[in-house]
N, C-alpha and C positions, 0 to 999 in steps of 0.2 A: 233468746235475745233477738230483737227486731233488727231489720236492715239499718235503721237509723242508729241503733246502738253500736253496730259493728263498724260503721263508718267513723263514728266519733265526731262527725261534723255538725250534727244537729244539737242545738242547745238543750240540755236536760232541764227538767223542772226544778232541780235543786241547784242549778248553776248560780254563781254569785251574780248579783244584779248591778254591782258597781262596774263602771266603765274601766276597761283596761288602760294601761299607760299608753299603748299604741293608739287606741281610740282617741285619747286626749291629745296625743301628738297630731293625729289626723285633723283635729279641730283647729289647730294652730294655723293651718293653711287658709282658713276662712277669715282670720283676722285681716290678712292682707287683702283678700277678695272684697270684704265689706268696706274696708278703708278706701281701696281704689275705686269702688263703686261710688261712694259718697264724694270723693274728690273729683271724679270724672263728671258727676252731675253738677258739682259746684263750678266747674270750668265752663260749662255750656248749659245754661238753664233754658232749654228749648224743648218743645214737644217732640221734635225728631230725636234728640238725644235721649229724652226720657223713655220713649218707647223702645229704642234700641237697647238701652241699658236694662230695661225690664226683661227683655228676652234673655240677655246674658245672665242677669241675676237669677232668673228662674232656672236656667240650666245649672248654675252653680249650686243653688239651693237643692235642686232635685238630686244632684250627685250626693250631697250630704245626707239627704233624707233617705235615699235608697240604701246608702251605706249603713245608716242607723238601723234600718229594717233588716239588713243583712246580718249585722252582729247581734240582733235580737233573736233571729231565727236560727242562725248557725253559731257554733262555738268559736268565739274570737281567740280562744287559747290554742286552737289547732293551727298547725303550720300553714296549710293551704289557705285558710281564712286570713291569717296574718299576712301572708304574701299578697293576697288581694287588697287588703287594707293599705299595705305599703305601696302597692302599685297605684291605688286610688289617691294616696297622699301625693305622689309625684304628679299624677294627672291633675289634681286639684290645684297644685302650685302652678302648673302650666296654664290652667284656666285663668287663675288670678293674674298671672304675669302678662298674658296675651290679651286680656279683656279690653284694655284701653285702645288696642289697635285691631280688635276682632273684626271690625267692619272695613278694615283697610288691608295692610300687607300681611297681617298675622292671623287672618281668618282661618287659613288652612290648619294652623297649629291648634287653635282653639277647638275647631270642629273635630280634628283628628284625636285630640286628647279626650274629648267628651265621648265620642263613639268608641274609642279603644277601651275606655274604662267600663262602659256598660255592656258592650258586646263581648269584650274579653271576659268579664265576670261571668256572663251567661255561658260562654263556651266552656270555661273551666268547671263550673258547677255541674253542667250536664255531663261532663266527661268523668268527674271524680265521684259523684254521688251514686250510691248503690240502691238507695231506697227509690222505688218507683214513684211514690208520692212526692218526695223531695225533688227528684229529677223532673217530674212533670211540672212542678211549681216553677223550677228554674227555667224550663223550656218556654213557659208562657211569657215570662219576663223577657227572655231572649228574643222571642218572635217579634214582640212589639218594639224592642230597641233596635232590631235590624231594620224594621220599617222606618222608624224615625231617623235612624242612622243614615239611611240612603238620602234623606232630605238634607241632613246636616252636611254630608259629603257633597251633595249637589250644590249646596250654597257656596262651597269653596270656589266653584267655577263660575259663580255669578258675582255681580257687583251691585252696590247701592241698594235700592229698594227690592231688587230681585233677590238678593241674598237675604235681606231682612224677611221677605215673604216666605222663603223656603224654611228659614230657621224658625220663624214664628209658627209655621205649620208643624214643624218637627217637634217643638217643645209642647205645642197644644196636644199632639198625639200622645206624648209621654204622660201628660197630666190627665187627659181624658181616659186613656186606656187603663190607667191605675184606678181612677174613680169607678170605672165599669168592671173592675176586678180582672183585667187582662183577658177578655174573651178571645179564645184562640181556636181556630179550626180543629176539629176532631177531639180535642181534649177539654173544651169548654172554659169556664171561668175558674178563678181561684175560689175554692169553697169558703164560705163565711167562717166555718169552724177553724180554718187555719189562721184567720185574723184574731180569733179568740185566744190564741196561744201567746199573745203578746205578754211580756213580763214587765215588772217595774223598771227593768233596765231601759226599756224604750222611753218611758216617762222621764226618767232621769236624764237621758240623752237630750230630749227636747228642752228640758229646763237648763241644762248646761249650755246648749247652743244659744238660748235666748239671753243668758247672762253674758256669754261671749259676744253676742251681737250688740248688747248694750255698751260694751267696751268701745264700740265704734263711736258712740256719742261722746266719749271722753278722749279717745285717741285723735280723732280728726281736729277738734277744736284746739287740743294741746299742740299739735303740729303747726297749726295756723298761728296761734298766738306766740309760739316760741320764735317765729321768724318775723314778728311784727313789733312795733313800738308798743310798750305797755301804757295805754291811756286808760282813763277812768271808764270810758264807754266800752272799750275792748275787754277790760277786766270784768265789767258788769255782764257782758255777753258770755264770757267764759264761765262765770259763776252760774248764769242761767242755764248753760249747757249741763253743768254738774247737777243742778236742781232738777232739770228735766229728766236726766238719767235716773235719778232716784224716784221720780214720779212714775216713770215707765216701769221701773222695777216693782214698785209697790202695786201699781195697777195690775201687773201681770201675776204676781204671786198671791194677791188677795183672793182667797177662796179657790179659784180654779187652778192656778199655778201650783199652790201648795198641796192640793189634793188630787193632782193628776194621777198619782200612784193608786189612790183609792178608785178613781174612775176606771183605771185599767183593770182592776180586779172585778168591778161590777159590770162594766160594759166595754170590754177591751176591743171588740171588733170595730165599733164606730170610732173610737178614739184612734186606733191604729190607722184607719182609712182616711180620716179627715184632719188629723193633726198636721200633716204636711201642708195643707191648703190654708188653714187658719194661721199657722205660724209663719207662712210665707208673707201674709199681709202684715204681720207684726214686724218681720224683718225688713220689709220694704219701708214701713213707717220709720224704723230706726235709721235706715240708709238716707231717707229723705230729710229727716230731722238733722242728722249729722252734716249733710250738705248745706242745709240752711244755716247752721251755726258757723260753718266754715266761711260762708259768704258774709254773715253778719259781723263776725270778728274782723274780717278783712276790711269791711266798710260799715261800721255801726251807725253812722249818721247819714244825713241826706234823705232823699226821697226813696220810697220803696216801690220797686217795679212789680208788675202783676206776676211775673214768673217767680220772683223771690217769695211773694206771698203764697203762691201755690206750693212751693217747696216747704216753707215754714209751717203752713197750716195743714198741708197734705200729710206730713209725717205723723202728727198726733191723730189725725182723722183715720189714716190707714191702720195705725196701731189699735185704735179703739174699735174699728170695724172687725179686725181680726180677733181681738180679745173678746168682743161680744159674741162673734160666731163660735169661738172656742167655748165660751161659757154655755152657749146653747147646746153644743154637742155633748158637753160634760153633764150639765145639770138640767137640760131641757127648759131653761128659762133665760131671760135676758134682763139685765138691769135697766129699768126705765130711767133711772137717774143718769146712767152713762149715755143712753140714747138722747136724753135731753141736753147733756153737755155737748154731744156730737152735733146736735142741731145748732147750739150756740156757736160752735166753730164755723159752721157753714154760713150762718147769718152774719157773723161779725167780720168774716174774711174780706168782703168787698170794701169795708170801711177803712181797712188798714193802709190804703194808699196815702192817707193823710198823716201817717205816723212814720218816724224814722225806723229803720230795721230793728234796732235794739229794743224799741218799745213794742214792735210786732211780736218778737220772741217773748217779751214779758207777758203779753196777752195770752199766748198759748200756754205759757208756764202757769199762769193764774187759773186757766181752765183745767189743766191737769191737776193742780192743787185742789180745785173744787171737787174733782172726781174723787180724789183720795179722801177728802173730808166727808163727802157724801157716803162713801163706803164705810168709813169709820162710824158715822152717825147711825147708819142702818144696822150695822153690826151691834152697836151699843144698845140700841132699842130692841134688839132681838127680832128684827124683821126678817132675818135670814134663818132658814132652818139649818140644822147641823148637816154637814156634808153627806153622811151616810143616809139620813132620812131623805134629803133632796134627791140623791141618786136613786133610791128605791122608788120614790114617787115618779121619777122620770121614766 
């Protein structure tokens, strides 16, 4: 029996691919995080607030992504792994709760929770793992999170743009080091073959999170309209939010979303490495769209400011960019129709200043509907190869 087998912490090849109930409970914390992100952006639609929020959302998303990778490589049924998930659940709740004031008086708690989760996980894994391979893998992650953690902690003692600069550099280190496979002195990078061990469990986790994220597009508008007078225009905007949610869902699951499990079997290494980045763009798109509907339901008529247009159009644009990049990673091809509709969004956006907000959201909804129809037409005429053939050709 191998060291991995004796520890019982490494996920075996025949382990169930379904997410555990504790993993699903862990996801609940992100409902609050995404909702607060959208509501915060709706409160202050400025470039300053957008870039600050971007850093915080990237940190929250990275925590979820690393945890998904953790439970895919290690056995989530084992007590040490469950304890880490429970700890990360508490940490994620703290991230969500402190996010609105992370750049003011609660920055210390946001940074402390983030660093404690990632560094603490690494320390525990290096301590309990018996396998040299597994321990070395955990040490690589720990090395880089200690480096970025120093910057997160340093940001606690800074204010304003100095704090933003330190935290932006810290989260950049987290993302770039992962993309480079955590190159670490003396022990090198994570071998590519370790990424190839990803299972269908990981694909399921990303699909689950995207569906969870889409709930933000329903929750935020619902909270807004529930406290407002029900007028025809507000109800129309609320219905448009519902339709947009369905369009995002259809665009995601069409082909690539539905066949992510197949991609993990054929080319698991690339999907494991790049899914966090492509899905981040889609999550940001959902957050932006939810913020846009929050503002539109609050004030559906009148003039439309440039900032509101950026939020309303930026959501679908980010979602399409992320979805197209994801499609390329899975199938080595990009839908020209989707790129064409993305260009339509870019070209039409400047003209929206002449329309009331509710009609601006109607425009983006029509574009999304056009994408869904284009996908259906292409599929009907057989212009798309079957998933297995496309993957093999990639």
